[in-house]
Residue, then its C-alpha position, 0 to 999 in steps of 0.5 A: m520468452d522473457i517478460k519483454e517479449y511477452s509484453a510485446n506479444m500481449k500488446k498485439a493480442v490485446e489490440s486484436l481483441l479490443g479493435e479500433g478506438y484504443e491506444i495501448e502502450e508498453k510501460v515499465i512502472s516504478k513502484n515502492n522500494g524501487i520495484e519495476l513492473d512491466a505493464l500495458v496502459i490501455r486508453s479508449v478514445n471514449d474514456n479519460l482514464a487509462p488503467t494500468m494492467y500489470l503483466n507479472s501475474y499474467y506472465a507467471n501463468y504463461l510460464d505455467g502453460e497459459s497461451i498468449r491469447e488466453g492471457a489477453v482475454r483475461l486481461v481485457d476482461n479485467y481491464r473492462d472491470a477496472i473502468p468505472e461506470g459513467d464518465t470520470d471527470m478528473s479536471f477537479f485535480t487542478d483544484y487543491e481545495e477539492v483534492k485535499k478532501g481526498l488526501s491521505y498519507k502512508l509510510i515507506s522505506v527511506e533506504r529503498n526509495n532514494t530515487l523516488l523521494k527526490s521527486i515527491p514531497y515527504f517528511p522523515f519519521l525515524d528510518l521511514a518517510i511519510v509520503f502523501y497520496y490522493s484516494l480515488d474512491r471518491t471518483g468511483i475507482p476503488d482502491g485507486t490512488i495518485l501519489i502526490r509529487n513535487t510537480h503537483l505542489d507547483m500546480w496547486g501553488i502550495d508548500k509541503d507543510t500545507l500538504k502535510d497538515d491537510a493530509m494528517e487531518n484528512g487521512p484518518v477520515v479517508t482511511p480510518g485506523r483500526y486494530r484487531d487481535m491476531i486471531s480475528v484477523l486470521e479468521s477473516m483471512k482464512k474464512g474459518f481459521e481453525y486452531d486449538p486454544d491450548d496452542l495459543e494460551d502461552l502466547p502473548p496477546m498480539y494485535v494488528v494495526s492497520n486502516a479499514k482497507m488493510v492497504n498502506g495501513a502501517s501509517a495508522m500508528l501515526y493516527p491520533g489515539v490509535m496506539k495510545e488506545l491499544s496501550c491502555k487496553l493492554d496496560c503497557n508499552l508496545y513493541i511495533i513489528p513492521s509487518s509490511v507497508h500495509e499493517l503492523i503487528i503489536l506485542p505488549d512489553d510484558g518483560l520481553d527478554d529477547v529483543a535481539g531474537l525479535k529483531n532477527m526474526i523481523y529481518s528473516v521474515n522480510r526476506t522470506q515472507v514479504d513481497p519486496q514491494d511491501f517491505l517497510s523496515d527491518s527495525l523494531y519500534y517501541f511505543d511509550r504510553e506515557s510520552e506517546k512517542i514511537t522510537i526504534a527499539 
């Protein structure tokens, strides 16, 4: 059974579990980097939100032996968890003065998002695009976002320069930037990361730059002061490795003599370790602390 057949069968199973009062639609959702994901969009007559339930992980479990009904039960539980308590009134989204309080921005690949960029406002930055979104945290939906499209600008009666100015001002407030040394990041991810300090003493210090949520945090390198503060801490210029759309790895420029090798490593890791949806760039970037400019190395 391919994922299209699986989607149709999951829809029937979910309809059976939820009963009356729900509309369920099969959709293919276009995501970052041209990735398309199969999903069920579930709308209750009692709610004005329709969560999108992506099927890829459920399908993987099906291939590992999980039944359609078992997957549907899990999906319904996850759907119910995704519905915020109380009513969520989205009528404010037509009022730009309200929307701009939750605006932020992220970085995506230009090369891999040519089709998407035709329908959304963006600004080029090196080989990347600065794009904009509204964070749904303020509505009680953690980690939910709405990508800003050209049709939104028409609805609000604003131009993309106004959008950029407001998002650039508000982004660091909505999703504050931060940097942490690599070991502390690994410890937080592994909950007790164990290592031998002797194994690391010959390595240069490495830092991770992202935002407080570690989601779409590569844009934090454009936040005022983040890269400058880190370069002052390390007392040198910085190499910036685009680990993913979510975070960057920072290396001090302490006389690195194998820039080509570092670029080859980025290319290889992007194709073996990074989810295609999270890919940002194959480029190596460079921050000059005197000019405070970021360039491609």
